[in-house]
N, C-alpha and C positions, 0 to 999 in steps of 0.2 A: 885521238884515242877512240872517240865514238865511232869513227869510220872503220877503224880496225876491228872493233867489237861487232859491227854490223856485218863484216865480211868473214869473220872467224868461223861461223858455222859452215859456210860454203867450203872453206879451205879444209876444215876437219873432215867433212864428208868426202872430199876428193882424195885426201890422204888415206882415208880408210879403204878406198878402192884399190890402192897399191900395197897397203900393208896387211890386209886381211885376205886370206885365200878362200874362205868359205862364203859362197854367194848368199846363203840364207842369213848369215850374220851381217853381211854388208847390207842386205835389204832391210833388216830390222834396225840396224844402226843408223842408216840413212833416214828412215822414217822417224826414229826417236830423236835424232838431232834436229830434224825439221820441226817436230813437235815442241821441243824445248825452245827452239828459235822463235816459235810463234808467240812466246811470252816476252821476248826480249828485243828483237830487232825490228827495224822499220818495216812497214807493211806495203811498201811501194815496189812493184815489179819484181817480186821475189823469184818467180819462175824464170823470167827473162834474164835476171842477173846470174842466177845459177846456171842456166843454159849456156850463156856466153862464156862465163868463166870455165865451165866444164868443157866446152868446145875447144877453147884455146889450150887448156891443159891436156886433154885427150889427143888433140892433133899433134902437139909437140911430142908427147910420149909415144904415140903411134909411129911417128916418123923416125924416132930413135930406135924403136924395137920392131921395125917393119919386117925384118928377116925372120922373126918368129912366127909370123902368120902368112908367109909367102905361099903356103899350100892352098890358101883360100882363093888366090887369084884364079886357079884352075876351076874352082866352083863357079865363079862369075862367067868365065869363058864358056863353060858347059851350059850355062843358062842363056847364053847368047848375048851377054853383056860385056862391056869392055872391062879389062882388068884394072883400069884407072878408077873405077867406082870404089875399089877397096879403100882408097885414100879419102873418099868422101863419106862412105857409109859407116865404116867402123867408128870413127870419132863422133859422127853425127848421132848414131844410135846410142853410143855410150853416154854422151852428154844428155840426150833426151831421156834416157832411162833414169839417170841420177836426178835430173831436174824434176821429173814427174814424181818420183818417190819423195824427194825433199819437199815439193810443193804440197803433196798429200799430207805429210806429217805437219807441215807448217799450217795449212788450213785447219787441220784438226786442232792444233794447239791454239790457234786464234779463236776458234769456236768455244773451246773450253775456257780460255781467258775472258772472253766476252760474257759467257754465262756466269762466271764467278763475279765479274764486275756488276752484272745486273742483280745478282743475289745480294751482293754487299750493299748496293744502292737501295734495294727494297728493305733490307734489314735496318738501314740508317733512317729511312723515312717512316718506318713503323713505330 
């Protein structure tokens, strides 16, 4: 049960990417979930965990819906790159984007939680 609770914020953030259409709301939601996770989940390798989970999910979804972004292949060709890069860059940057936003919120949440802990310890010793 504890493992499920540790991975729940990652899953909620990834679901929001597909259920919410407004990027500003996704951005705020991802940072807020990361902030709340800073109080509750393990503090080991948060960025790496979120990046790997995101990369797997975004790659699978991208391969399913590849036909919707087929027009971007011509962009890569015009830049002198191979059109195969689309299969690497889209999922990679999507996973990197959500991992950075989540890690930012998480770090901020950890800082706030640590500051509360220090204040509570000072109040107890006084």
